[in-house]
N, C-alpha and C positions, 0 to 999 in steps of 0.2 A: 231433880235438880227445885234449885227455891226461886221460887215466883220473881221476888228481887232480883236475882238473877240472870233467867229467860223470860225474853217477856212472846209473847203468841206467834208467833211464825218465824222464828230468828232460827235458826241453828244451833247447835251448842259449840261452845268453848271448846276447840279440841288443848289436851294437856297443861301444854306447855300454853296456850295461852291467860287458863285460869288460871296457874302460876304467878300468872305476868301481870294478871290479876289481882295476884293477893298479893305478894309484893307488893304496890302501889299505893294500892291503903293498906301495908303497913305504916310505909316509909309515913305518908295523908295524917293515918289515921294518929302514932307519935309523934306526925311536931304540930298536928292543929284540934285533936282527934276530945281535947277538952272545949272546947268554944261549940265544935259539932251538937249538936244534939242528934237524937235514934230519927228520926222524918231524914237530914240535914246527912248523914250519913250513910241510911238505904240508899239516899238523893244521887249522894255520891259513888255510890255501888254501882247501878245505875246508867252513871255518863262515864264513871272508868271500865264499867265491860264493854259500854257501846263503841267508844274508842279505839280499846282491846279487839274489837270487834276489825270494825272501820279499817282495821290495819293488818288484820292478816291481810283482808281483802288485796290488799298495795302493797306487801311483804313481798309476792314474789316474781316483780317486777320488775326489772337487771334496770338498774339506773347507774351510769357511771358518770363520776367525779365532772366529765368534762358537757355533757348533755345541757341544752338548750333549758331554763322551765316553760313549763309549761303554760302560762303565766305572765305577764311583764307586770305588773305596778305602772300606772301611767298617774302623773297626777295630772301635769300639765301636755298638752298635745304637743305631741316634739314637731318642729317642724321640717316640713316633707322637702327633698334636699330638690329638688324638683323649681319647686315655687322659690326660692331668696329669693328674700328682701332685697330692695335698690334701696339704697340710700337715699331719705330725699338730702335735696339742696333748700334750704332756704333763699327765698329770694330778698332780697335791701325790699326798705318802704319803699322806693321808689317803683320800681318796677310795677309794673300788670300784674295779674294773671292769667 
């Protein structure tokens, strides 16, 4: 097998996975091939092969539509339900604290 497709220590791709790599590359090269150098095309082949190899590892895991995600993007920490904020009461100008 071509060393560009398989690096040392990585298993060979199945025939179906190899066909998937070639189909994806055909699509990419048809769309962007005229803008890519030979080195960029080699890098694209390695990248797509790596991604398909990772996909092969997770595809056998059954996932139903209602399954919760493994991780959740939390941009702002969610308030804890037990620590509800009490509204602050503004004191009038004449009152002391």
